[in-house]
N, C-alpha and C positions, 0 to 999 in steps of 0.2 A: 381775743382770739389771735393766735400767732399764725403767720403765714408759713407754709412749708419751705424748707431750705431749698435753695436753687439746686438744680441737678448739676453735678460735676461730671463733665464728659471724660475726664481723665480715667484710665483704667485703674482698678484697685491694685495695691502693691503685689498681691499674689499673681494677678494677670501680667504685671510687668515682668516678674520672674519667669513665668511660663513663656511669654513672648521672647524674652532674651534667650531662653534655652532653645526655643524653636529656631530663631534666626541665627543663633550661634553654632548650629550643627554644621558639620563639614558637608559640603556638597558631594553628591555621588561622583565617581571618577569621570564619567562621560557627560556630566552636566553642561560644561562649557561647550563641548563639541555639539551636543544636541541643540543647545540654544543657538549656536552659530549656524547650524544647518537650517533650523526653523526660520531664522532671520534672513538667511541668504536665499531661501526659496522664493521665487517670484509669486506675487499674489495672483489669484485666479482672475482672468479677464472677464469682462462683462458678458461675453458670449457663453460662458460656462464650458469652455473647451477643456479646462483642467478638472480633474477629479481628485478628491481627497479620501483617503482610506487609512484606517488604523492597521499598522503592520504588526504581526505577532508570529511567534514560532511555536509549533507543536512538534517535538522531536526534531527531525531534520527538515521538516517541511515549513515553508514560510507561506503565510496567508495574508490577504488584505480583506478588510471588511469596511464597507462604505462608512465614512465618519458620521453621516447623518443618523445611523442607527446605534452608535456607541454612546452610552450614557456616562459610565464611570469606570475607573480602573483602581483596584484595591490590592492591598496585601491579602493573601488568601485567608479567609476565616475557616473555622471548622465546618464540615458538611454534615448535616443531620439527615440520616436515612429515614425514609418514610416506610414503615413496615407494610409489606404487601404491595407496595407501589414502586419502590426503587428498582432499577434494572440496569442493564449495561450502559444505556445512554442517560436516563434520568437518574442522577446520583442521589438527589434528595433536595433539601432546602439549605440555604445559607442566609444568615442575618447580617445585613450591612446597614449600619447607622440606624438600627432599630426596625428595619424593613425586611420582610422575608422575600426571597427570590427563589424561583425554581433554578436548580443547578444541573447543568448538563456535562457530560464527558464527550468533548469533541473528538478525542482520540477514537473512541468507539464509533461515533457517528460518521466521521470522515475516513476511518480506516487507516489512521496514522500509527506508525510504530512508536512506542514509547522509548525515551532515553533509557539505556541500560544502567547508566550511572545514577547516583543519588539525585533527588529532585534539585533543580536549579535554584540557587538563592535569588535569582531574578524572577522566579515564578510569580505571576499575578493573576488576580481574578478580574475578568472583564464583564461588565453588565451591558447587555444590548437590549434594544427595544424596537418593536415594529407593531404598529396599529394597536398600541396600548398593552401589548404582551411583552413581558420582560423575562429575560433569562440571564443567568450568570454562568461563566465557564472559566476554567483555569487554563492559562497558557504558560509554557516554559519561559517565555520572555515576551515582553511587549516593547517594541522598538520606538515608534513615534508615528505621527500622522505623515503618510507618504503622499506626495502630490505628483500627479502624472498626467500627461496629455492623453486624451481619449484614443488617439490614433495609434498609441503604442501597445494597446491591448491586443493580444494574439489569442487564437483559439486554445482551449485547454489542451495540454499535452499528456502523453502517456507517462511522463516523468512524475506527474502529480499522482499521489496515492490513488489507487483504482477507485475506491469508494468515494473519494472526495470529488472526482470528476463530475459526478452527478450534481454536486452542490456548487460548482464553480461555473462562471460564465466567461472565463478567460485567464490568461497569465500576463503578468506585467514585469518588465525588467526591475530587479531589486537587488541591491548589494552584491553585485557581481554574478548574480544568477537570476532566478525568476521567483515570483510569488504568485500563488493562485488567488484570484479574486473571487470571493464567495458571493453568491447571489442571495441577498437577504430573504427573498420570498421562498426560495428552495430550502434555505437553512432553517427558517422558522417552521416551514411545513414538516421538515424532518424531525425537528424538536417536538412539534405537536404530536406526531405519530408515536413518539416514545412514551407518551402518556396514555395511549389507547390500550 
């Protein structure tokens, strides 16, 4: 009886070629700047005075969503409508890595005006989760994780889209202006109501 050949941990030649193609791609234009910003940002202290949130854009509005409820960011997949169930906010289902997610239109939920121009090439799908409930939504642009001190959060302003004021718990200085910080509980409640 012959013993099995020892396992060779080296990747197969096809994997070498795929890896080389992946690592040989040109980096996005803002890659180095984004890395520099992330590395330059001070780490959160032990007292938890700093907050982290994913920054993204819908039309002309900037929003922050606490990083703890953000799961993934993807290139947008096709959205599959659900006959008799899809509506203004609930767009349908998206399949990401073989898993189905409910897909929402945050423009409709938050009352944001859409870009008049063609869809942004920076458009991304963001997957969020709270208490085991997952949703996906498209954003015109996803910036990065933004870290800020808790004391810089100001009350929501009228400059934020009127409908979105209901879903925000404050505004934070961001990129020469402000970003509205979304309250996850209110956001997920609004998304759940779209299914009723």
